[in-house]
N, C-alpha and C positions, 0 to 999 in steps of 0.2 A: 753420615748421610749414606740414609736405609741404602739396603741389598739391591741394585741395581738401577738406580738412581741416576748413580754417576753414568753406565752405560746408557741408559737411554739420555738422558744432557750430553754425552759425544754426540749420541746419534743428531742429534738434534741440530749443534752447532755443525757435523758435517753437512746437514742438506745444503746448508748456504756453500759448498764450494761447487766451483768453480772447473770448468774442465781443465781452464789453465793450470791449477792446483791452487789460484786463489780464492776470496771469498766474497762476499757479497748478495746483500739484502733482495734489492731486485732481480725480480725473477726475468725481467727483459734484456740484464745483460747478461753477453754470456761467456764474459771477461771479471776474473776477480779484482777489487780496486785495494788503495793504499788504504782507503777506511774501512775496508769491508777486512782486510784483515788484522788491520788494529786492533778492531770489536772483535773478530774470534780469539786474539790472541787474547784481549780478556775476558775472555769468555771461560777459557782457559784457565786463568790466572787465578778464576775464581774457584772455578772447583780441584784446583790443586794440580795443573794438568799441563802440560806442553801439548800445543800444536802438530800432529804427526805429519809424516810427510813434509819435512821442515822447508828440502832444499828447493820442492816443488814449491811451497808457499814462497821462497825466496825469487826461485826464477818468473814466479810470478810478478815480482816487482819490480824483476830487472826488465819487463814490456813496459813497465809504465817510468822508466827513465825519462828527465826532458831534458835535453840539450843543453839546458843550463847549468847543469849537475843536481837539479832536483827532481821532484815526481809529483805523476799528479794522478789523476782519479780515472785519466782517459789514454788508451794506444795510442801516444803520434802526435801529444800536444807540444807546442811548441817550445814552449813553456810550464816551468813546473808549480804549485801549488804551497802557500804556507806547512794551511793542515795535512794535505798526505806525505807532504817532505819529512811535515814531525812527528806521522806516524808510523811512515817508513820506516826510520831509521831507529823509531823505537823499537821498534819488530826487526827490524835485521840484529840492532845489537843486543837484544832480550833471548835472540837462537844462537851467541855467540859466534856473530858471526860479522868480517869485519866491512866495517863501513868504509868505500872507500874514497881516494881525495876528493869525488864527485862532491860532497859536504864541503868537504872545504870552500871548494869552488863556485858553490851556491851561496857562499858565505861572503866569498870576496864581490860577487860579480853585485851581491847587494848591494855595500856599501862602499863599491864605484859607481853603482847607480845615485848616490846622496851625496856624497862627500866630497868636496874641491880635487882632495887627491886621497892617495892611500898607498899605502908601505907595504912590501911584505918583509917582513925578520926568517928567513929558510931556515931551518941549521939541524944539523944531528946534537943526539944526547944519547951516550952509552949509556946503560944504566949500571949499578952492583951487580948484575945475575951476570952482564956484557951482552944484553940487548941491545940493537940500534933501533932510535927508535928519527923517525922525522917528521917533525915539528913547525909548523908556522903561527911564528904571529901577525892580528893583522890591524895595520891602522889606520885607520881613517880619519882625515884632519880635517876640518873647518876655516875656512882665515886662516890657511898656512903662516903668512908673511905676518900676525901679528906675532907684539912681542910678548902679549901677555896671554897668560897658556892656562887651562884647566883641562885634568884627563883624568875622563872615566874610564872605569876596563871590567872585567866578564871575562872568566875562560870557558871556550868554547868546548875542550876536552870532557868527557866523563870518566868517570872509572872502568877501569879493564874487568876490575874484582866486587861481586854485590857482600865484602866479608863482613856486613851489619846483620846479612840475613837470617831469619830464624833458621831456614831448613838450609841446612847443611851444605846439599846437593846446588843449590841457586849460588851457593859464593862462589864458586865456582864462575858464572856467569856474569858479564857487565852491568855496569847497571845502567838501566834508563836516559837518569838525569833529563829529568823534565821543568825541576825543579835546580839542581845543584847541577848547574851548569845551560841551560837550556834560558833558565829564566833571566839570568843576568844578559845575558846577548838579545835575548826577547825587546830585555829596557832600551837593549844600547838602539838596535835599529828604531823604536819608535822614538828615542832621542836623534834619531840622524833623519828619521821624513820628517820633525818638528824641523831642524836644524835647516833643513835645503828649505822648507817652507819659509821659513824666516828666519836667514842669518843672526850668529848669539851676537851679544856685548864686546863679549873674548874671542880668541880663539880658540879652537876647542877639539880635543884630537880623545876618539874613542879608538879601545886598546882591546881583542880580543884575543887574550893570553892563549897558548898552550897548552898541554900539560902538568895542568895543576899536580891533578891528582893523581898520577902514575901511580908515585909507591908508599909506605906508610911511613904517616906523619910522625909516630912514635918511636920508629927504627932508624928506617933508610930514609932519611932528611935528602940527602940529595937525588935523590928522587920523587921528589914535590915541588911546585911550584915553580917547574924550573924556567914554562915562559918570561915567568915574572919575570926571573933570577937573569935572564939572558934579554930581557926589555933591557933592566935596572941597570948591565952593564955595558947595556949599546943605547944609549938616551938618542934623537934625536940633535940637535945642533940648540942652539939655543934653551937647554932644557939646567934646569931644574923647573919641570910648574910651578903656576900657585898654590895648587894643590890639585893635591887627587885621588876620587873618592870609585873603589873599588865594591860593585853591587853583587852578591852572588846570596844563592838561595833566599830571593825575592822573592817567590812567587806564591806563596801559601796561602791558603785561601783564610786561615787566622791569621794575619801574616800581625807580630809584635816585633820593634825591630830598637832594643836598648844601645847603650854605647858599646860599644867590644872593647874591653882592656888595655889591646896597642892603639890603641885611634886614640883610647883619650890621654895619654902616656903619652903618645910621643906628637899627636894633634891634635890638643883640645881645642883650638881656633875652628879645625878645618868644621869638628863633634859638631862647635856651637852653632858656625852656619848653617850645615846641614839640619840640625834640629828647628831652629828657627826661625825656616822656613814651608822647614813642613809642616812646624804648625800657625803660619802664618797664613796656610792655604788650605788649612782645616784640616791640617794630618795629625792631630796632636794625640787621637786616640789609636796612632797607629808606631810614633815614632813618640816611645817614651824614654824618659832624665833617669842616669842611674848604669847603672858597670854588672851587667851581667855578669860575663865569659871572659876571658882573655882568648883570642882563637889567633894559630899559624896559619895564615892566608897571605894569597898574595901582596897584600898591603902591605905586608915584613920586611918582603927583597923589598918595595918601593922606600918602606922606608929604610932599610940599612943601605938605601943610597945618596938619600940624602932629600929624595922627594917627602913631602906631610901628608904622606897620606892615612884614608881610612878606611873600614868594611862596615858597611853596614849590610846588615847578613841579620837572620831567625833561624838562628839553631834550634830551635825548636822542633824540631823539624824529625815526625818518630821516621819514615822514611829512609832518612838518612843512610847513605851508601851499601840501597837493600836494591831489589827488582823490584821493586813499592814504588821506586820514588816517580812514575808514570804522568801523562802532561792531566787523568784528569785531578789529579792533587792540585793541581794551578786554576788562581781564576785570572781573569782576564782584568775584573778589578785591582788588583793587586797590583798586577803587572799599572795598571793606572797611577796608582796613587804610587809609585816611586819614579816612574816618569815623570808626573809629571811634578815632582820637588828634583827632580835631575834637570830637565828643561828650566824650572824655575832662578835653579843656582845658576844661568850663562847668558839672563836675558837681561 
């Protein structure tokens, strides 16, 4: 970058800063917005910088929190907005600040507004380093009295360290998790909307597991898949389900799903069912035949407990475990494809 250009860009970005410490492009607004903060973060990322006065920026978002545990772009709003909440959570995590329990409360409220009943599995986990994690699995149930059940799941946590980032300094930052975490949860919320509008033909459980991505998958495996392992050890009465499908990293704009190795080895009949359903919907160009990789993911913890679970995952994602796993890498059309397949499986 030419000398002086970065400073000129910083001055331009800061010209959109409001008195409350936030950012917003609308000159008529006296306050920053969650969306404006997210755009400001992206602008600084483009020039390899971090927004200055991070604490003031976080404080501006505090004023945009809503009673339901989310965020809005308007101070004093009674309920949050999905886009504003996603932007706020991404920015807070990117700047290294903790996202408080209100984010989990917001997700819980969304599930309760849609499902017949919701279970909360609250538990603690002590890591190999001696840290105590307070975690929550959220289980939304449709037709809870039905004996025949299907389980869909995703992890709602994001990785606390971007260990795959090229920049060593960024490796200490948390992963925003727009694809690795949030995309699977977005699919589950979309499925919940569809099942509320038209009940499924079988019982359906939507499980958001916590603590999937905390530890090191290669070294301290006791600190990964934490929520899935807890659920496997504390299954609802009447389990196991007919089968389970994990949705992980499903929002990539250039999505392609191949058979995951452990899925094909343990539950090939479930793989066949999902891929045939996708083909019937016209998504054969996305759900492709053949094993490409074998992954240790939440489905493996369920497999070890006797559940025929598979992983729908697009692991060919260059932003995996980096600070670049942001919402601009995710496509609504990709989420629609996966959601369509999930809903068709239980109709």
